[in-house]
C-alpha positions in Angstrom: -5.1 -20.8 13.0 -6.7 -17.5 14.1 -5.1 -14.2 14.3 -2.6 -13.4 17.0 -2.0 -9.9 18.5 1.3 -9.4 20.2 2.8 -6.1 21.3 0.9 -4.0 18.7 1.2 -6.5 15.9 -1.4 -8.8 14.3 0.0 -12.0 12.8 -1.6 -15.0 11.2 -4.5 -13.2 9.5 -6.9 -15.8 8.2 -6.9 -15.9 4.4 -3.8 -13.8 4.1 -0.8 -16.1 4.6 2.3 -14.2 5.7 0.5 -11.0 6.4 1.5 -9.2 9.6 0.3 -5.8 10.6 2.2 -3.4 12.8 -0.6 -1.5 14.5 1.6 1.0 16.3 3.2 2.1 13.0 -0.2 2.2 11.3 -1.6 4.6 13.9 1.6 6.8 13.7 1.2 7.0 9.9 -2.6 7.7 10.1 -1.8 10.5 12.6 0.8 12.0 10.2 -1.6 11.8 7.3 -4.3 13.6 9.2 -2.0 16.6 9.4 -1.6 17.0 5.7 -3.5 19.6 3.7 -6.2 18.1 1.4 -5.1 18.1 -2.2 -1.4 18.5 -1.3 0.7 15.9 -3.1 -2.1 14.9 -5.5 -1.0 13.6 -8.8 -1.6 16.0 -11.7 -2.9 14.8 -15.1 
């Protein structure tokens, strides 16, 4: 079965049984990450 997209979610990704992506939440997170200062929160050795 191919992928299905329903209300901002992709379900039934070929080769990834059980994977579902919430695209709306993904874009919100990417927007939030874009506001961070580079290097802030990096892990120190």
